[in-house]
C-alpha positions in Angstrom: 30.0 -53.3 67.3 29.6 -49.7 68.2 31.5 -48.7 65.0 29.3 -51.0 62.9 26.1 -49.5 64.4 27.4 -46.0 63.9 28.2 -46.7 60.3 24.9 -48.4 59.8 23.1 -45.4 61.2 24.9 -43.0 58.9 24.1 -45.2 55.9 20.4 -45.4 56.8 20.3 -41.6 57.4 21.9 -41.1 54.0 19.5 -43.4 52.2 16.6 -41.7 54.0 17.8 -38.3 53.0 18.1 -39.3 49.4 14.5 -40.5 49.3 12.8 -37.9 51.4 14.8 -34.7 50.8 16.7 -33.0 48.0 20.4 -33.7 47.7 22.9 -31.0 48.1 22.7 -28.9 45.0 26.0 -28.4 43.1 24.7 -26.0 40.4 25.3 -22.7 42.2 26.9 -19.3 41.4 29.8 -19.0 43.8 30.1 -15.2 43.6 26.4 -14.8 44.6 26.8 -17.4 47.4 29.8 -15.4 48.7 27.6 -12.3 49.0 24.9 -14.4 50.7 27.4 -15.7 53.2 28.5 -12.2 54.1 24.9 -11.2 54.8 24.4 -14.4 56.8 27.5 -13.8 58.9 26.4 -10.3 59.7 22.9 -11.6 60.6 24.4 -14.1 63.1 27.0 -11.9 64.7 24.9 -8.8 65.0 21.4 -10.0 65.5 21.3 -13.6 66.8 21.3 -14.3 70.6 22.6 -17.9 71.1 21.5 -17.7 74.7 17.8 -17.5 74.0 17.9 -18.7 70.4 16.2 -15.6 69.0 16.9 -12.7 66.7 16.8 -9.1 68.0 13.3 -7.8 67.5 12.2 -11.0 65.8 9.1 -13.0 66.1 8.5 -16.8 66.1 7.7 -17.0 62.4 10.3 -14.6 61.2 13.0 -16.3 63.3 11.8 -19.7 61.9 12.3 -18.4 58.3 15.7 -17.0 59.1 16.8 -20.4 60.5 15.4 -22.0 57.4 17.3 -19.6 55.2 20.6 -20.4 56.9 20.1 -24.1 56.2 19.0 -23.3 52.6 22.3 -21.5 52.3 24.4 -24.3 53.8 22.8 -26.8 51.5 23.6 -24.5 48.6 27.2 -24.1 49.7 27.7 -27.8 50.8 29.0 -26.3 54.1 28.7 -26.3 57.8 29.0 -22.5 58.4 26.0 -22.3 60.7 25.7 -25.9 61.8 25.0 -25.1 65.4 22.1 -22.7 64.8 19.5 -25.5 64.6 20.2 -26.7 68.2 20.5 -23.1 69.4 17.3 -21.7 67.9 14.0 -21.6 69.6 12.4 -24.0 67.3 15.3 -26.4 67.3 15.5 -26.5 71.0 11.8 -27.2 71.1 12.2 -30.0 68.6 15.0 -31.6 70.4 13.3 -31.5 73.8 9.8 -32.6 72.6 8.3 -29.4 73.8 4.6 -28.6 73.9 4.1 -27.0 70.5 0.5 -26.0 71.3 1.8 -23.5 73.9 4.7 -22.4 71.7 2.6 -21.6 68.7 -0.3 -20.2 70.8 -3.0 -20.7 68.2 -1.3 -19.1 65.2 -1.8 -21.5 62.3 0.1 -19.5 59.8 3.1 -19.3 62.2 2.8 -23.0 62.5 3.1 -23.6 58.8 6.3 -21.5 58.6 7.8 -23.5 61.5 7.0 -26.8 59.7 8.9 -25.7 56.7 11.9 -24.6 58.8 12.0 -27.8 60.7 11.8 -29.9 57.5 14.6 -27.8 55.9 16.8 -28.4 59.0 16.0 -32.1 58.5 17.1 -31.9 54.9 20.4 -30.4 56.0 20.9 -33.0 58.8 20.2 -35.9 56.4 22.5 -34.4 53.8 25.3 -34.2 56.3 24.9 -37.7 57.7 23.2 -36.6 60.9 19.8 -37.6 62.3 16.9 -35.6 60.8 14.2 -37.4 62.9 13.7 -34.9 65.7 13.1 -32.1 63.3 11.0 -34.1 60.8 8.9 -35.5 63.7 8.3 -32.1 65.2 7.2 -30.8 61.8 4.8 -33.7 61.5 3.4 -33.0 65.0 2.7 -29.3 64.1 1.4 -30.2 60.7 -1.3 -32.4 62.3 -2.3 -29.5 64.5 -2.9 -27.4 61.5 -4.8 -30.1 59.7 -7.2 -30.2 62.6 -8.1 -26.6 61.9 -10.0 -27.4 58.6 -13.7 -27.1 58.6 -16.6 -26.4 56.2 -16.9 -22.6 57.0 -16.7 -20.8 53.6 -16.7 -24.2 52.0 -13.5 -25.4 53.5 -10.0 -24.2 54.4 -8.0 -24.0 57.6 -8.4 -21.1 59.9 -5.8 -18.3 60.3 -5.8 -19.0 64.1 -7.6 -21.2 66.6 -9.8 -18.2 67.4 -11.6 -19.1 64.1 -12.2 -15.5 63.0 -10.6 -15.4 59.6 -9.8 -17.7 56.6 -7.0 -16.2 54.5 -4.6 -17.0 51.7 -1.3 -17.4 53.3 -2.4 -20.0 55.9 -4.0 -22.1 53.3 -1.2 -21.7 50.8 1.2 -22.9 53.5 -1.1 -25.9 54.2 -1.1 -26.7 50.5 2.7 -26.5 50.4 3.3 -28.5 53.6 0.7 -31.1 52.6 2.2 -31.7 49.1 5.8 -31.5 50.4 4.9 -33.8 53.3 3.5 -36.4 50.9 6.8 -36.3 48.9 8.8 -36.8 52.0 6.8 -39.4 53.9 4.5 -40.9 51.3 1.5 -40.7 53.6 -1.6 -40.6 51.4 -3.4 -38.3 53.9 -0.9 -35.5 53.0 -1.8 -35.8 49.3 -5.5 -35.8 50.0 -5.1 -32.6 52.1 -3.0 -31.0 49.3 -5.5 -31.7 46.6 -8.5 -30.6 48.6 -6.7 -27.4 49.7 -5.9 -26.5 46.1 -9.4 -27.2 45.0 -10.7 -25.0 47.7 -8.2 -22.2 47.1 -9.0 -22.2 43.4 -12.7 -21.8 44.0 -12.4 -19.3 46.9 -12.2 -16.2 44.8 -9.1 -15.0 46.6 -7.1 -14.7 43.3 -8.2 -11.5 41.7 -8.6 -10.5 38.0 -4.9 -9.5 37.9 -3.9 -13.0 38.8 -2.7 -12.0 42.3 -3.9 -13.3 45.6 -5.6 -10.9 48.0 -5.2 -11.4 51.7 -8.3 -13.4 52.5 -12.0 -13.8 52.7 -14.6 -11.5 54.3 -15.8 -13.2 57.4 -19.4 -12.4 56.7 -19.7 -13.0 53.0 -16.9 -15.5 52.4 -15.8 -13.5 49.4 -12.5 -11.9 48.5 -12.0 -9.1 50.9 -9.9 -7.0 48.5 -7.1 -6.5 51.0 -3.4 -6.1 50.0 -1.8 -8.5 47.5 1.3 -9.0 49.6 4.3 -10.5 47.6 4.7 -13.6 49.8 1.2 -14.7 49.0 2.2 -14.8 45.3 5.3 -16.9 46.0 4.0 -19.5 48.4 1.1 -20.5 46.2 3.6 -21.3 43.4 5.9 -23.5 45.6 2.8 -25.3 46.9 1.5 -26.0 43.4 4.9 -27.2 42.2 5.1 -29.6 45.1 1.6 -30.9 44.2 2.8 -31.2 40.5 5.8 -33.3 41.7 3.4 -35.5 43.6 0.8 -35.9 40.8 2.5 -35.2 37.5 -0.2 -32.7 36.6 1.6 -30.0 34.6 -1.4 -27.7 34.6 -0.6 -26.9 38.2 2.6 -25.2 37.0 0.6 -23.1 34.6 -1.6 -22.1 37.4 1.4 -21.1 39.5 2.8 -19.0 36.7 -0.4 -17.0 36.3 0.5 -15.5 39.7 4.3 -15.5 39.3 3.9 -13.6 36.0 1.4 -11.2 37.6 3.8 -10.4 40.3 6.4 -9.4 37.8 3.9 -7.3 35.9 2.3 -5.5 38.9 4.6 -5.6 41.9 7.9 -4.1 40.7 9.6 -0.8 40.3 12.7 -0.7 38.1 12.2 -4.5 37.5 12.8 -5.0 41.2 10.1 -6.2 43.7 8.4 -3.4 45.6 6.1 -4.0 48.5 3.2 -1.6 48.8 4.6 -0.3 52.1 8.0 0.6 50.4 8.1 4.2 49.2 11.5 5.7 48.8 10.0 8.9 47.3 8.1 9.7 50.5 11.0 9.0 52.9 11.3 5.2 52.8 9.7 2.1 54.1 6.8 1.9 56.6 6.7 -1.9 56.4 6.0 -3.6 59.8 8.2 -6.4 61.1 6.1 -9.0 59.2 6.1 -7.2 55.9 9.8 -6.6 56.0 10.4 -10.2 55.1 7.8 -10.6 52.3 9.8 -9.8 49.2 12.5 -12.3 50.1 9.9 -15.0 50.8 8.7 -14.5 47.2 12.2 -15.2 45.9 12.7 -18.2 48.2 9.5 -19.7 47.1 10.3 -19.1 43.5 13.5 -21.1 44.2 11.3 -23.9 45.7 9.0 -23.7 42.7 11.8 -24.1 40.3 13.3 -26.9 42.4 10.1 -28.9 42.0 9.2 -27.9 38.5 12.6 -29.2 37.4 12.1 -27.7 33.9 15.0 -25.9 32.2 12.5 -23.8 30.2 10.7 -22.6 33.3 14.1 -21.9 35.0 15.2 -19.8 32.0 12.0 -17.8 32.1 12.7 -16.5 35.7 16.5 -16.5 35.7 17.0 -12.9 34.8 14.4 -11.6 37.2 16.0 -13.5 40.1 19.3 -11.9 39.1 17.7 -8.4 39.2 16.5 -9.0 42.7 19.9 -10.1 43.9 21.5 -7.1 42.1 19.0 -4.7 43.6 19.6 -6.1 47.1 23.3 -5.8 46.7 23.7 -2.5 44.9 20.7 -0.6 46.3 19.7 -2.3 49.5 22.9 -3.2 51.3 25.0 -0.9 53.6 28.7 -0.9 54.4 28.1 -3.3 57.3 26.4 -5.9 55.1 23.0 -5.2 56.6 20.2 -5.4 54.0 17.5 -2.8 54.1 13.8 -3.1 53.4 13.8 -1.2 50.1 15.5 -2.9 47.1 14.4 -0.8 44.2 15.9 2.6 45.0 19.5 3.7 45.4 21.2 4.3 48.8 18.8 1.9 50.5 15.8 4.2 49.6 15.0 5.1 53.2 15.2 1.5 54.3 14.5 0.0 57.7 17.4 -2.3 58.8 16.4 -5.3 60.9 17.2 -9.0 61.0 14.0 -9.5 59.0 15.1 -7.2 56.2 18.5 -8.9 56.1 17.0 -12.4 56.0 14.8 -11.2 53.1 17.9 -10.1 51.2 19.6 -13.3 52.0 16.7 -15.2 50.5 17.0 -13.2 47.3 20.8 -14.0 47.0 20.4 -17.8 47.6 17.6 -18.1 45.1 19.6 -16.1 42.5 22.7 -18.2 43.2 20.8 -21.3 42.2 18.7 -20.0 39.3 19.9 -16.6 38.3 22.7 -15.6 35.9 26.2 -15.8 37.1 
C-alpha cells in the first residue's frame, strides 16, 4: 500500500509539473552548460554558507535570484548538481517551515516579486524531478497575494515599491506583470490574468517607457510622470518576459512586438563592443562602481530574454536574438572571468575591465551562460 501511494504521488506530481511548469529542456549547448557549471560550482563552494542559507555579502533578493539561477541551470542540464540548495537557502527554509513572509520581506514589494519567481522555479525543478513542488508553489502564492494587496489608484494604478507607499516604479510593476501572467499559466486562477492585464495597461499608459523605447526607473511622486532616472538593464528584460507570459496566456502576438521595442532598444543603446554595459560600468576610468544590486542587472536581462523566448516559442524570434546572447556569454567568459572561475561585473572590456568580484557578479555571469546555452549559437 505504501509503495502504491508513493508511486501514485510521483505520478500526480509528474502530471502536475507537465501542466503547470515547463518540462526539462533538451535543446542545450553542452559546451556552454559546462562553463556555466564551473561558475556555479565556484559560487557554491566559495560564497554560499549552507549554515545560514545565504551568500557572502548578498541580500534577500540577490540570493533569491542566485537560487533561481541554480535551478534554471539544473533544469537545463537535467541534473541534480545543486539539489540540496533549495532546502538550505533562506527562502527555501522559510517555504518549508511556513514562515512569516511579512517579517522576512519587511515591506519590500520588489524583493517579494523576485522571491516568488525563485520559489516557482524551485517548484518547476521539484516537479520535473518527481518531488513535491507544493511547499514552494504555495509560498510563492502567499507572497504574490501580499504584493497584489499593494495596488491602489495613486498615479492611476500600479503596486507600490514598498509598503511605505512612497514610490511607484517600473521594476516592481514589471515583476507584478510577470508573476501575474505566469501565475495564471501555472494555476489557471482568473484573478492572476485580470491582474496581468490591468498591470500591462497601466504600465503602457504610465509614461515610464521613454522615446528610445527604454524604461526609466519610475514615476515622480509629485507629478506621476516619468522621473527620467536611469534605464537599468534589468528593467528592459523583465518587461519582455512579463509580456511573453501574457502572450502565452492570451494569444495576443502584439504583446511580443511591444516587448521587442524594448529588447531592441537595449541592444541599440546599452552595449559596448556588442556586449551589455551598465551605466555604472566604466573600464576606462578604472572599472565598475556598481552597487550590490546593480552588479546583477545585466545577467537578469539575459535570463529574462531566455524566459521571453521560452514563452514566445517562435523560431524566428529566437533566431533574432541568438547571436547577441552568444556575444554576452563570450564576453563573460573571455573578458569577465578570472582564473578561479569568478565572474566580474564588467563584461565588455578585456582583463575584467576593473571588475568587482562578488557572488552577485558571478550569478549575473551564470545567467548569461545558461540563457546562451539554450538560445545562443553552439
